[in-house]
C-alpha positions in Angstrom: -2.3 -101.9 3.2 0.0 -99.5 1.3 -0.4 -95.8 0.8 0.4 -93.9 -2.3 0.4 -90.1 -2.7 0.6 -87.9 -5.8 0.3 -84.1 -6.1 0.5 -81.1 -8.4 0.3 -77.3 -7.6 -3.5 -77.6 -7.1 -4.3 -81.0 -5.6 -2.8 -83.6 -3.3 -4.2 -87.2 -3.5 -3.6 -90.0 -1.1 -4.8 -93.5 -1.9 -4.6 -97.0 -0.5 -4.4 -100.3 -2.3 -7.2 -101.9 -0.3 -10.3 -101.2 -2.4 -8.3 -98.8 -4.6 -9.5 -96.3 -2.1 -9.1 -92.5 -1.8 -8.2 -91.5 1.7 -7.4 -87.8 1.2 -7.9 -85.1 -1.5 -6.4 -81.8 -0.5 -7.4 -78.5 -2.1 -6.8 -74.9 -0.8 -9.7 -72.8 0.2 -10.1 -69.0 -0.5 -7.7 -68.2 2.4 -5.1 -70.6 1.2 -5.7 -73.2 3.9 -5.5 -76.9 3.1 -8.9 -78.6 3.1 -9.3 -82.4 2.8 -12.5 -82.4 0.7 -13.2 -86.1 1.1 -13.8 -88.0 4.3 -11.1 -90.5 5.2 -10.4 -92.9 8.1 -7.5 -92.1 10.5 -6.4 -95.7 10.8 -6.2 -97.9 7.8 -7.6 -100.9 9.6 -10.9 -99.0 9.7 -11.3 -99.6 6.0 -11.6 -103.3 6.4 -15.2 -104.3 5.4 -16.3 -100.8 6.4 -20.1 -100.4 5.9 -20.0 -96.9 4.3 -17.6 -98.0 1.5 -15.6 -94.9 2.4 -13.7 -93.7 -0.7 -13.7 -97.1 -2.2 -13.9 -98.5 -5.8 -17.1 -100.4 -6.1 -17.9 -103.4 -8.3 -18.4 -105.8 -10.0 -21.8 -104.1 -10.0 -22.3 -100.8 -8.1 -25.7 -100.3 -6.5 -28.5 -102.8 -6.1 -29.5 -105.9 -8.0 -32.8 -107.8 -7.4 -32.6 -111.1 -5.4 -33.4 -112.9 -8.7 -29.8 -112.5 -9.7 -28.8 -111.8 -13.4 -29.6 -113.6 -16.6 -26.9 -113.6 -19.4 -27.4 -115.5 -22.7 -30.5 -117.3 -21.3 -28.6 -118.5 -18.2 -29.4 -117.3 -14.7 -26.7 -116.5 -12.2 -27.8 -116.3 -8.6 -26.0 -113.6 -6.6 -25.4 -113.1 -2.9 -28.4 -111.4 -1.3 -28.8 -109.6 2.0 -31.9 -107.7 3.1 -33.5 -108.8 -0.2 -30.9 -107.1 -2.4 -27.5 -107.7 -3.9 -25.5 -104.6 -3.1 -22.2 -103.2 -4.4 -20.9 -106.4 -5.9 -21.7 -108.9 -3.2 -20.5 -110.1 0.2 -17.1 -108.4 -0.4 -17.1 -107.0 -3.9 -14.1 -105.0 -5.2 -14.2 -102.5 -2.3 -12.8 -105.0 0.2 -10.1 -106.5 -2.0 -6.4 -105.6 -2.2 -5.7 -104.2 -5.6 -2.3 -104.3 -7.3 -0.3 -101.2 -7.8 0.4 -101.1 -11.6 2.0 -97.7 -12.0 2.6 -94.4 -10.2 3.8 -91.3 -12.0 4.9 -88.0 -10.5 5.1 -86.1 -13.8 3.2 -83.2 -15.2 -0.2 -85.0 -14.8 0.6 -87.4 -12.0 -1.4 -90.6 -11.8 -1.8 -93.8 -9.9 -3.1 -97.0 -11.6 -4.4 -100.0 -9.7 -5.6 -103.3 -11.1 -7.8 -106.2 -9.8 -8.4 -109.6 -11.3 -11.9 -110.9 -10.6 -12.0 -114.6 -11.3 -14.9 -116.3 -13.2 -17.8 -116.8 -10.8 -16.4 -114.6 -8.1 -19.5 -113.5 -6.1 -21.6 -115.4 -8.7 -20.6 -113.3 -11.8 -19.5 -115.1 -14.9 -16.2 -114.3 -16.7 -12.6 -113.6 -15.7 -12.7 -109.8 -15.4 -9.6 -107.6 -15.4 -10.2 -104.2 -13.9 -8.1 -101.0 -13.9 -8.6 -97.9 -11.8 -6.5 -94.8 -12.6 -6.5 -91.6 -10.6 -5.0 -88.7 -12.5 -4.4 -85.1 -11.4 -4.9 -82.7 -14.3 -4.4 -79.1 -13.0 -7.3 -78.5 -10.6 -9.2 -81.7 -11.7 -9.2 -85.3 -10.3 -10.0 -87.7 -13.1 -11.1 -91.2 -12.1 -11.1 -93.8 -14.9 -12.3 -97.4 -14.6 -11.6 -99.8 -17.4 -12.6 -103.5 -17.6 -12.3 -106.4 -20.0 -13.7 -109.9 -19.7 -13.3 -113.3 -21.4 -17.0 -114.1 -21.1 -20.1 -112.0 -21.4 -20.8 -110.5 -18.0 -22.3 -107.3 -16.4 -20.2 -104.5 -15.1 -21.0 -101.2 -13.3 -18.1 -99.6 -11.5 -17.9 -96.4 -9.5 -16.0 -94.5 -6.8 -17.6 -94.0 -3.4 -16.0 -90.8 -2.2 -17.7 -88.8 0.5 -17.3 -85.1 -0.2 -17.4 -82.2 2.3 -16.0 -79.0 0.9 -15.5 -77.6 4.4 -13.3 -80.5 5.3 -15.4 -81.2 8.4 -18.7 -80.4 10.1 -21.7 -80.7 7.8 -22.7 -80.2 4.2 -26.1 -78.6 5.1 -24.6 -75.2 4.2 -23.5 -76.4 0.8 -25.4 -75.6 -2.4 -26.1 -78.4 -4.9 -27.1 -78.2 -8.5 -27.9 -81.4 -10.5 -28.5 -81.4 -14.3 -31.3 -84.0 -14.2 -35.0 -83.9 -14.8 -35.8 -87.4 -13.5 -35.0 -89.8 -10.7 -35.6 -93.5 -10.6 -38.7 -94.6 -8.7 -37.8 -97.2 -6.1 -39.6 -99.7 -3.9 -39.3 -100.7 -0.3 -35.8 -102.3 -0.7 -34.6 -99.3 -2.7 -34.7 -101.4 -5.9 -35.9 -99.5 -9.0 -39.5 -100.2 -10.0 -38.7 -99.3 -13.6 -40.5 -96.1 -13.5 -39.0 -92.6 -13.7 -40.2 -89.6 -11.6 -40.1 -86.1 -12.9 -38.3 -83.8 -10.4 -40.7 -81.0 -11.3 -42.4 -79.7 -8.2 -40.8 -82.3 -5.9 -38.0 -82.2 -3.2 -35.8 -84.1 -5.7 -35.5 -80.9 -7.8 -31.9 -79.5 -7.8 -32.0 -78.0 -11.3 -31.1 -74.6 -9.8 -28.5 -74.2 -7.0 -30.3 -75.3 -3.8 -29.2 -75.1 -0.2 -28.9 -78.6 1.1 -30.4 -77.6 4.4 -33.7 -77.2 2.7 -33.7 -80.8 1.3 -32.2 -82.4 4.3 -34.8 -81.0 6.6 -37.3 -83.1 4.5 -35.2 -86.2 4.0 -31.8 -87.4 3.3 -30.8 -88.1 -0.3 -30.3 -91.7 -1.6 -31.5 -91.5 -5.2 -30.5 -92.2 -8.7 -30.6 -89.1 -11.0 -30.8 -89.6 -14.7 -28.3 -87.2 -16.3 -29.5 -84.7 -18.9 -26.1 -83.3 -19.5 -22.7 -84.5 -18.4 -20.5 -81.4 -18.7 -21.1 -80.8 -15.8 -23.7 -83.1 -14.4 -23.5 -81.7 -10.9 -22.1 -78.7 -9.0 -21.4 -78.4 -5.3 -20.4 -75.2 -3.6 -19.4 -74.3 0.0 -19.9 -70.6 0.9 -17.7 -71.1 3.9 -14.5 -72.1 2.0 -15.7 -70.8 -1.4 -14.7 -74.1 -2.9 -16.7 -75.3 -5.8 -16.7 -78.8 -7.3 -18.0 -79.6 -10.7 -18.7 -83.3 -11.6 -18.4 -84.6 -15.2 -18.8 -88.1 -16.4 -19.6 -90.3 -19.4 -22.1 -92.3 -17.3 -25.9 -92.1 -17.8 -26.7 -91.5 -14.1 -25.4 -90.4 -10.7 -26.4 -91.9 -7.4 -26.5 -89.0 -4.9 -26.2 -90.1 -1.2 -26.1 -88.1 2.0 -25.4 -90.3 5.0 -27.2 -88.9 8.1 -24.1 -89.6 10.3 -20.7 -91.3 10.3 -18.5 -92.5 13.2 -16.5 -89.4 14.1 -14.0 -91.1 16.3 -12.7 -93.1 13.2 -12.3 -90.1 10.9 -9.5 -87.8 10.0 -12.1 -85.0 9.4 -13.1 -83.6 12.8 -15.5 -82.5 14.1 -18.4 -83.7 12.1 -22.1 -83.3 12.7 -25.3 -84.6 11.1 -25.1 -85.0 7.3 -21.3 -84.8 7.2 -20.9 -85.6 3.5 -22.3 -86.3 0.1 -21.5 -89.0 -2.5 -21.7 -88.7 -6.3 -21.6 -92.3 -7.6 -21.4 -91.8 -11.4 -22.6 -95.1 -12.9 -25.2 -97.0 -14.9 -28.7 -97.5 -13.4 -29.1 -99.9 -10.5 -30.6 -103.3 -11.4 -30.1 -102.6 -15.1 -29.5 -106.3 -15.9 -33.2 -106.9 -14.9 -34.6 -103.9 -16.7 -34.3 -104.2 -20.5 -35.7 -100.7 -20.8 -32.6 -99.4 -19.0 -29.2 -98.8 -20.7 -27.4 -102.2 -21.0 -24.8 -103.1 -18.4 -23.6 -106.1 -20.5 -19.9 -106.3 -21.2 -19.2 -108.7 -24.0 -16.1 -110.7 -24.3 -13.5 -108.7 -26.2 -15.1 -105.3 -25.5 -13.7 -102.7 -23.0 -15.9 -101.0 -20.3 -14.9 -97.4 -19.5 -16.2 -95.1 -16.8 -14.5 -91.8 -16.9 -15.5 -89.1 -14.3 -13.9 -85.8 -13.5 -14.1 -83.7 -10.3 -13.0 -80.1 -10.9 -12.2 -77.8 -8.0 -12.1 -74.0 -8.0 -12.6 -71.0 -5.8 -15.8 -69.2 -6.5 
C-alpha cells in the first residue's frame, strides 16, 4: 500500500491506494490545534477487507441490492449475496482493490487522482468499467469526484465511506446535525428498501433543524437513506467543542447517514473513542435502485459518463 499526501493552507489530506481510501483529513480547530476529522487506521494492514469500509471508495454499487440480482436489457445478472443482500459491490468490491495512482498535483488546488479498471462480469456486473476518483483541496473544501465509463450497459453507484468526528476522537453525541431532507426510505428486515418513503415529520428521523445527536442516538443509531430536498448544502455537522462546522454538498439524490455504535479503538489513529465515535455521509443514488423502477435510474449506458461530485466544506463557527 502506498500513501499520498496533499495540503494547502486550510487542509491536509492523506490517502492510500488500497480502496482509494482517505486515512487522514486535518483541519485546525478554533484554538489552532490540528484535528483529524476522519477516523483512520494506525497500521495500513488494518484496511485489508475491513468490515467498516473505513474511508474507502465504494462500488460498483454502494449500498444494498436485493438477492434477486439486477436485470439489464431483459437479462438477469446474479450477484454475490450474504445475509440475504448484496452489499457495497460484492465480496470485495472496489473498497478492497488496489487502485492505480494516475496523478498527484501540489499546485494551488492540489489533487490526487486514482483509477480502477473493473473487468466485465467482475462480481457479476456486466461491462468493462473504468473508474476515476479525484480528491481535490479547494481552500477549506475537500471535493470528491467519481467518474466512470463502460463499454456495456451496467449499473453504477459510487460513494466515499469516510467516518467523520469533528472532535478528532471521543464521540459525536455532542455534535449537532442538520439534514435538508423531508423523507427517508422505508426499509425491511434486511435493510433493503420497500419502495415506500417515510415523512420525517414528527419522527426521530427529523433533522430539518440543527439537532443534538445525543437526542437521536439515545433512541437508536442512524443507518438510513435520506432523500435530498436541496444539495447546497444537503447536510451540516457542527462540534461545539472544537467549533468546527462541516457542510456537505453533492449532485446526488440521496445521502445514507450512518452512525456505528462502536469501532475497534486499538486499531485507530483517533484515540480515545467511545460509543458512537463517528458519522458517515454516503452521498449516492438510492439503494436497490436497479430493482425499483420508481427510483432514479442507476443505469450507465455504454458511451455515457457517470459523475458523483461531493464537497465537504470546513469552517470555524
